[in-house]
C-alpha atoms as one frame of an Amber mdcrd trajectory, in Angstrom:
protein
  21.332 -19.203 -17.364  19.452 -17.126 -14.827  16.060 -17.327 -13.224  13.268
 -14.881 -13.534  10.452 -14.914 -11.028   7.133 -13.004 -10.599   6.623 -12.618
  -6.855   3.346 -11.248  -5.588   1.146 -11.544  -2.419  -1.787 -10.045  -0.508
  -4.407  -9.704  -3.172  -7.226 -10.119  -0.719  -9.698 -11.034  -3.449 -13.384
 -10.530  -2.557 -12.613  -7.782  -0.037 -15.781  -6.101   1.282 -14.425  -2.522
   0.840 -16.317  -1.178   3.672 -16.597   2.544   4.176 -17.175   3.404   0.497
 -20.367   4.041  -1.382 -22.078   1.149  -3.118 -20.892   2.449  -6.509 -17.360
   2.817  -5.261 -17.454  -0.714  -3.682 -18.540  -2.200  -7.003 -15.838  -0.360
  -8.843 -13.132  -1.474  -6.435 -14.315  -5.019  -6.495 -14.297  -5.235 -10.267
 -10.782  -3.641 -10.313  -9.479  -6.071  -7.768 -10.732  -8.942  -9.860  -8.410
  -7.873 -12.671  -5.380  -8.883 -10.653  -5.179 -12.579 -11.700  -5.408 -11.718
 -15.360  -2.886  -8.849 -15.077  -0.564 -11.338 -13.309  -0.843 -13.823 -16.159
  -0.347 -11.109 -18.712   2.785  -9.728 -16.874   4.172 -13.259 -16.361   3.985
 -13.841 -20.174   5.242 -10.473 -21.125   8.210 -10.679 -18.819   8.908 -14.194
 -19.930   9.074 -15.345 -16.206  10.123 -18.900 -15.302   7.840 -19.223 -12.309
   5.282 -17.312 -10.200   5.393 -17.215  -6.378   2.132 -16.293  -4.490   3.039
 -15.565  -0.848  -0.401 -15.860   0.735  -3.532 -13.882   1.479  -4.600 -14.295
  -2.127  -8.252 -14.439  -0.817  -9.500 -12.062   1.899 -11.458 -14.895   3.632
 -14.200 -17.088   2.212 -13.864 -16.898  -1.536 -16.798 -16.877  -4.003 -16.814
 -19.889  -6.396 -16.609 -17.598  -9.376 -13.509 -15.959  -7.968 -11.862 -19.232
  -7.408 -12.693 -20.230 -11.011 -11.247 -17.048 -12.295  -8.010 -17.528 -10.333
  -7.588 -21.175 -11.677  -8.038 -20.006 -15.242  -5.522 -17.214 -15.088  -2.909
 -19.118 -13.170  -3.144 -21.892 -15.758  -2.695 -19.134 -18.466   0.588 -18.231
 -16.817   2.031 -21.338 -18.464   4.898 -21.717 -15.865   5.055 -23.257 -12.323
   2.994 -21.363  -9.815   3.716 -22.026  -6.133   1.418 -20.832  -3.366   1.995
 -20.463   0.357  -1.425 -19.881   2.006  -1.522 -17.027   4.521  -3.494 -16.008
   7.646  -6.537 -14.741   5.672  -6.756 -17.820   3.286  -5.070 -20.485   5.547
  -5.177 -24.107   4.431  -8.124 -25.853   6.196 -10.946 -28.272   5.504 -13.260
 -26.788   2.905 -10.803 -24.096   1.777 -10.446 -23.536  -2.009  -6.863 -24.782
  -1.725  -8.183 -28.290  -1.360  -9.858 -28.183  -4.771  -8.292 -29.454  -7.992
  -5.970 -26.898  -9.433  -4.263 -26.718 -12.813  -1.200 -29.007 -13.239   1.188
 -26.010 -13.124  -0.008 -24.902  -9.668   1.571 -26.381  -6.570   0.079 -25.506
  -3.139   2.056 -25.894   0.102  -0.261 -27.381   2.612   1.544 -27.732   6.022
   5.012 -27.558   7.459   8.071 -26.427   5.508   8.601 -28.717   2.507  10.458
 -28.424  -0.837   9.622 -28.888  -4.532  12.318 -29.423  -7.113  11.838 -27.933
 -10.559  14.378 -29.952 -12.587  14.163 -27.910 -15.786  15.127 -24.746 -13.795
  17.716 -26.467 -11.560  15.808 -24.936  -8.613  14.463 -26.004  -5.163  11.464
 -24.210  -3.807  10.655 -24.324  -0.091   7.240 -23.332   1.178   4.718 -23.880
   4.014   1.113 -23.001   4.731  -0.702 -21.228   7.534  -3.194 -23.653   9.088
  -5.055 -21.114  11.186  -5.022 -17.296  11.547  -1.788 -17.401  13.424   1.439
 -19.295  12.845   4.723 -19.896  14.753   8.117 -19.164  13.176   8.412 -21.544
  10.175  12.057 -20.668   9.443  13.331 -21.323  12.982  16.437 -23.692  12.745
  15.962 -23.977   8.994  18.766 -24.439   6.529  18.215 -25.232   2.843  19.689
 -28.487   1.453  20.200 -29.958  -1.992  22.454 -29.555  -4.883  20.273 -27.356
  -7.071  21.727 -24.107  -8.461  19.038 -21.993  -6.989  17.391 -22.343  -3.535
  14.298 -20.212  -2.874  11.483 -20.091  -0.279   8.012 -18.702  -0.438   6.222
 -17.949   2.848   3.570 -15.735   4.412   5.338 -14.090   7.323   6.082 -10.941
   9.249   9.664  -9.623   8.916   8.982  -6.474  10.914   7.817  -7.707  14.392
   9.985 -10.292  16.196   7.065 -11.302  18.372   4.509 -11.362  15.609   1.716
 -14.123  15.768   2.027 -14.319  11.922   5.170 -16.417  11.319   7.845 -13.965
  12.529  10.880 -13.809  10.225  14.127 -12.624  11.814  17.402 -11.422  10.507
  19.171 -14.440  12.010  16.718 -16.856  10.357  17.313 -15.375   6.975  21.071
 -15.246   7.443  21.248 -18.986   8.429  18.814 -20.158   5.845  21.312 -20.616
   2.841  18.557 -19.376   0.551  19.270 -17.258  -2.447  15.868 -15.488  -2.156
  13.101 -15.489   0.407   9.727 -14.400  -0.999   7.426 -13.218   1.671   3.871
 -11.863   1.867   1.828 -10.231   4.756   3.196  -6.662   4.949   1.262  -4.531
   2.549   3.992  -1.953   2.005   6.913  -3.355   0.001  10.284  -3.780   1.447
  13.589  -5.767   1.227  16.590  -6.513   3.338  19.642  -8.650   2.898  21.085
 -10.832   5.698  24.218 -12.865   4.959  23.946 -14.193   1.402  20.090 -14.134
   1.347  17.813 -11.487  -0.019  14.474 -11.189   1.616  11.712  -9.243  -0.046
   7.955  -8.683   0.177   6.089  -6.930  -2.667   3.261  -5.355  -0.652  -0.281
  -5.526  -2.002  -0.818  -4.963  -5.738  -3.774  -2.732  -5.033  -4.648  -0.725
  -2.009  -7.996  -1.157  -0.256  -8.326   2.041   1.726  -6.706   5.128   3.222
  -4.185   3.033   5.136  -2.760   1.456   1.887  -1.899   4.617  -0.200   0.308
   5.342  -3.137   1.938   3.253  -5.703   1.449  -0.565  -5.435   2.761  -3.434
  -7.504   4.527  -6.763  -7.783   8.113  -7.962  -7.902  10.072  -9.186 -10.813
  13.081 -10.981  -9.438  16.180 -11.783 -11.582  18.590 -14.389 -10.042  21.972
 -14.905 -11.556  25.258 -14.242  -9.779  23.264 -11.768  -7.768  19.539 -11.218
  -6.941  17.900  -8.057  -8.324  14.315  -7.073  -7.517  12.300  -4.587  -9.588
   8.793  -3.349  -9.014   6.113  -3.480 -11.650   2.749  -1.613 -11.357  -0.448
  -3.385 -12.403  -2.065  -0.027 -13.086  -4.995  -0.459 -10.657  -6.806   2.240
  -8.730  -4.712   3.868  -5.993  -5.340   5.800  -2.889  -3.902   9.137  -2.083
  -4.247  10.955   1.285  -3.415  14.496   0.730  -3.456  17.833   2.560  -4.338
  21.372   1.341  -3.928  24.555   3.343  -6.664  26.867   2.272  -6.958  30.630
   2.510  -8.744  33.131   0.327  -9.456  30.644  -2.495 -10.093  27.062  -1.355
 -10.575  25.769  -4.852  -7.141  26.958  -5.846  -5.536  25.199  -2.974  -7.354
  21.952  -3.835  -6.421  22.230  -7.510  -2.662  22.548  -6.482  -2.587  19.101
  -4.890  -4.712  17.181  -7.345  -3.344  15.823 -10.663  -4.112  17.914 -13.793
  -5.860  15.036 -15.532  -8.828  13.420 -13.666  -8.776   9.616 -13.257 -10.217
   6.774 -11.301  -7.791   7.016  -8.371  -9.131   7.836  -4.902  -8.216  11.140
  -3.344  -8.911  12.250   0.219  -7.934  15.796   0.905  -7.657  17.204   4.510
  -8.446  20.887   4.392  -6.409  22.939   6.904  -5.912  26.669   7.506  -8.015
  29.557   8.646 -10.809  29.844   6.150 -14.615  29.431   5.671 -14.994  26.263
   3.537 -17.962  24.568   1.930 -16.787  20.942   1.224 -19.963  20.213  -0.715
 -19.363  23.139  -3.015 -15.793  21.934  -3.591 -17.025  18.518  -4.536 -19.233
  20.073  -7.123 -16.421  22.241  -8.379 -14.220  19.063  -8.829 -16.949  16.769
 -10.019 -14.546  15.452 -12.820 -12.785  13.524  -9.887 -15.357  10.867  -9.246
 -13.618   9.382  -6.093 -12.755  12.652  -4.256 -13.542  13.330  -0.657 -12.729
  15.999   1.870 -12.005  16.228   5.561 -12.620  19.697   6.882 -10.097  20.579
   9.641 -10.054  24.348   8.934 -10.465  26.928  11.567 -12.610  30.041  11.445
 -10.799  32.932   9.914  -8.677  35.000  12.303 -10.235  38.436  13.151  -6.896
  40.301  13.304  -8.269  43.743  14.043 -11.227  42.925  16.350  -9.667  44.721
  19.451  -7.620  47.351  17.601  -9.763  50.111  19.167 -10.033  48.730  22.637
  -8.347  50.508  25.578  -6.125  47.428  26.435  -2.647  46.161  25.708  -3.890
  44.132  22.851  -5.901  47.097  21.486  -2.927  49.359  21.656  -0.578  46.793
  20.031  -2.938  46.008  17.086  -3.790  49.650  16.777  -0.078  50.466  16.313
   0.321  47.700  13.688  -2.704  48.908  11.770  -1.310  52.500  11.728   1.970
  51.232  10.631   0.316  49.613   7.652  -1.371  52.860   6.784   1.977  54.862
   7.093   4.049  52.306   5.275   2.049  50.665   2.434   5.127  49.204   0.950
   5.518  47.034   4.154   1.847  46.315   4.485   2.161  42.606   3.754   4.813
  41.946   6.242   2.988  43.904   8.985  -0.236  42.131   8.217   1.667  38.759
   8.576   3.050  39.846  11.904  -0.483  40.782  12.994  -1.883  37.354  11.885
   0.865  35.485  13.753   0.317  37.555  16.867  -3.384  37.087  16.828  -2.979
  33.195  16.404  -0.499  33.114  19.335  -2.867  35.130  21.488  -5.735  32.869
  20.431  -3.773  29.675  21.249  -3.727  28.578  17.739  -0.831  26.719  16.050
   1.524  28.912  14.079   3.339  27.545  11.080   6.327  29.550   9.836
């Protein structure tokens, strides 16, 4: 008999979503509050044996209605839910973690400790942040017990050895004797194996801005003879930071990088190239994409032939190129390109070949 786990972290419920319009903020807050219900639905659909929440479930001080929603949906999971508070929702006096929670929810409140789930033949270790920073909780740790499966859930940083947020090192993982180490904190998903232990972090289930772009989700972990981790999307709004090099037809360049079917995802397109662009006109042209924005990094169009008639080396050079175009129309495009590159070099502009 194997073990199936839903592992998730870094929901950051009640985030302020600064930098967006009021309408966008409201939309993102409502979308974010769908996470608990989607987790309960996925847990039941996947027939998971337990849920591990690896910290930063709240972004800071949580609204009472958000706490009530979380309690209701975690109860609906119908399986053990184990929570390791992180640096944004650390365990302290007056925090929501001190309230009464459903019977199936266990919250780690201090130093590393373990909970045994007899029906699953499983021992779960966990700990809590008690402030915004935390020393290494796995230092000199080695799992004990006779249970078939041994797992830990922690909020910690596996990427920076000197991190103030519970640094997790390769050696700690290798010496832990765990089957699986479920982490939170890093918002981009990742895994590594050290010794017999697989360490994974799911990233955040929903991005909150342009530094958290692309697909997001949670982990479904299957533990039998080996440990296998799969990603599941919660189908929440995503952020895409794109580039479009514009020329004669800016709208065509933008259309090439956007999906064919508009949706509620957020797109920020950086416009590059040498062209006159009106971002406001582009927004009107693509009004079907409600969460679209532009950054204009275009340059003024290159005046290729501006000095073609002058009595100078540049004038002679560009005059020769223009005459070559007239004499060899079949090669006009190649000659024009050579002239454009030459003009950019002489103007100190970047040339992309």
